[in-house]
N, C-alpha and C positions, 0 to 999 in steps of 0.2 A: 224875575221876569225873563222869559226866554226870547231869543231873537227869532224872527221868521226867516225862512230860507231866502226870501226876496231881499231882506235887509242884509243878510250875510253875503249874498251875491253882489249887492251894490257896494258893500265895504270892500270886497275882493276886487271889484272893478276899479274902485277909487284907488286902492293901493297899487293896482297894476299900472295906473297912470302916473304915479309918483316915482321918484328915484331916477337913477341914470338910465340910459337907453338899454343897456344890457339887462339890468334887472327888470325893466318894463317888458322887454322881449320875453324873458323867461316867465315872468308873471302872466303875460298874455297867453303864452303857450300852455302853462299849467291851468289857467282858467278855461281855455278852450278844451283841453282834455277832460277836465272835470265836467264841463257841460255836455260833452259827448257821452261820458259815462252815465250822467243823469238821464239823458235821453234814451240810452240803450237799456236802462232799467225799466223804461216804460213800454218797451217792445213786447208784444204778445206773440209768441211763436206758435205756429199751427201744430195741431196734433198729427199723428201719422195718417189717419183717415182723411183729415182735411187736406193734408199735403197731396195725397193721391188724387183727391177730388179736384183740387186746383190744377194739378198737373194735367189731368185728363181734360179739363175744360180748355186749358191753353192749347194743348195738342190738337183737340177737335177744332178749335177756332182757327188755328194755323192751317189745318188741312182744308177747311171750308174756304178760307181766303185764297189759298193756293189754287184750289179748283176753280174759283171764280176768275182769278187773274189768268190762269192757263186757258180757260174757255174764252175769255175776252181776247187774249193774244191769238188763239187759233182762228176765231172769227175775223178779227181785224186783219190778220195776215192773208186770209183767203179773200177778203173784200179788196184789199190793196192789189193782190195778184190779179183778181178778176178785172179791176178797174184799169190796170196798166197793160195786161197781156191778153185779156179777153178769156182767160181760162183760169179756173179755180184750182 
């Protein structure tokens, strides 16, 4: 009979709680690194065309937001100038 990965993980966590403080610390660090590597194996990296598409979308979004904020700032500045000085 084979162990499931969840069972092996719980055994590792139990062993990490046992022993002196130094061995627990190194056990916890090694468990943490193993969990990071397990999660990194699940990552799906984008292909070249997907990466170009995502980059283009992000740059376009940033440009649109910059234009909106700049326009808002321009209008707000002129409204404040008109309110306090009478000239825009």
